[in-house]
C-alpha positions in Angstrom: 121.5 119.2 96.2 119.8 117.2 93.5 121.6 115.0 91.1 119.7 114.5 87.9 120.0 111.5 85.6 118.5 111.2 82.1 117.1 107.6 81.7 116.0 106.3 78.3 113.3 103.7 78.5 112.7 101.4 75.5 109.4 99.5 75.2 106.8 98.4 72.7 103.8 100.6 72.1 100.6 100.0 70.1 100.6 102.7 67.4 97.4 104.3 66.1 97.4 102.1 63.0 97.4 99.0 65.2 101.0 98.1 64.6 103.4 97.5 67.5 106.2 100.0 67.5 109.3 100.1 69.7 109.9 103.5 71.2 112.6 105.0 73.3 111.6 107.8 75.6 113.8 110.0 77.9 112.9 110.8 81.5 114.7 112.8 84.2 115.1 111.2 87.6 116.6 112.7 90.8 118.8 110.1 92.4 122.0 109.6 94.3 123.6 107.2 91.9 123.3 105.5 88.5 121.9 102.4 90.2 119.3 104.3 92.2 118.3 106.2 89.0 117.7 102.9 87.1 115.8 101.5 90.1 113.6 104.7 90.4 112.8 104.9 86.7 111.9 101.2 86.6 109.7 101.7 89.7 108.0 104.8 88.2 107.4 103.2 84.7 106.0 99.8 85.7 102.4 101.0 86.3 102.3 102.8 82.9 103.8 100.1 80.6 102.3 96.7 79.9 104.8 94.1 79.0 108.6 94.2 78.9 110.7 97.4 78.9 114.4 98.2 79.2 116.3 101.1 80.7 118.6 101.6 77.7 120.8 104.4 79.0 121.4 106.3 82.2 123.5 109.5 82.1 124.2 112.3 84.5 122.8 115.7 83.5 124.0 118.9 85.1 121.0 121.0 86.1 120.9 123.8 88.6 117.2 124.1 88.9 113.8 122.8 87.7 110.8 125.0 87.3 107.5 123.1 87.4 104.2 124.2 85.8 101.4 121.5 86.0 99.7 123.1 83.0 102.7 122.5 80.8 103.1 119.4 78.7 106.7 120.0 77.4 110.1 120.5 78.9 112.4 123.2 77.8 116.1 123.5 78.7 117.4 127.0 79.4 121.1 127.8 79.2 121.8 130.8 81.5 125.1 132.6 81.7 125.7 134.2 85.1 127.9 137.3 84.7 130.5 138.2 87.3 133.4 140.7 87.2 136.9 139.7 88.3 137.8 142.5 90.8 141.6 142.2 90.0 141.4 142.3 86.2 138.0 143.9 85.7 137.1 141.3 83.2 133.6 139.9 82.8 133.3 136.2 83.4 130.3 134.1 82.2 129.4 130.9 84.0 126.9 128.7 82.1 124.2 126.9 84.1 121.2 124.9 82.9 117.6 124.8 84.1 114.6 122.8 83.0 111.2 124.6 82.6 107.9 122.9 82.2 105.5 124.8 79.9 103.0 124.5 77.0 105.0 126.6 74.6 108.2 128.6 74.2 106.7 131.9 75.4 105.3 130.1 78.5 108.8 128.7 79.2 110.4 132.1 78.9 107.8 133.8 81.2 108.0 131.0 83.8 111.8 131.2 83.8 111.8 135.0 84.2 109.2 134.9 86.9 111.3 132.4 88.9 114.5 134.4 88.4 112.9 137.7 89.6 114.5 137.4 93.1 117.9 136.7 91.7 120.5 139.4 92.6 123.1 138.1 90.2 123.4 139.4 86.6 122.6 136.8 84.0 121.7 136.4 80.4 119.7 133.8 78.6 121.9 132.1 76.1 119.3 129.7 74.7 116.0 128.0 75.3 115.4 124.7 73.5 112.5 122.2 73.6 113.6 118.8 74.8 112.3 115.3 74.2 112.0 114.7 78.0 108.7 113.0 78.7 108.5 113.6 82.4 110.6 114.5 85.5 110.6 112.5 88.7 112.0 114.5 91.7 113.2 112.6 94.8 110.5 111.6 97.2 112.0 113.0 100.4 109.2 111.5 102.5 110.5 108.0 101.9 113.4 107.1 104.2 116.3 104.9 103.3 114.9 102.1 105.5 111.6 102.3 103.5 113.4 102.0 100.2 115.4 99.0 101.4 112.3 97.3 102.7 110.5 97.9 99.4 113.5 96.6 97.4 113.6 93.5 99.6 109.9 92.9 99.0 110.3 93.3 95.2 113.3 90.9 95.2 111.2 88.3 97.0 108.5 88.6 94.4 111.0 87.9 91.6 
């Protein structure tokens, strides 16, 4: 099961007017720990940022699923309430879960979510869909073994 972390990266960017502006952008990273999340976001961001950058915050985010759409340029957070009925008391119980959906617009996010939930046997209701500030999502690279990661980290430490 994936553990998702939101990492905020702060760096200086050249604005359109030629001024240097400090920006802080959030990213989602699949990692096993806070330390691994920071290491992975640092690794992923180095090729795209020239100069210094800092990982300001790393916080755990509870997500049950992520639905990708390469044509989408925004990330939407969907709050879903799964509905169950307690057999003893016959009372409805709602359990909230969160999913991330990549889409170009709100309607696209809704359609992709519904398409991915087609096979779900459970009753659910969509409580909300909100656009997030997430810039990108980095799932775990399962092809890389622990030994590969440790060897890469040792090589990076020798360079420093």
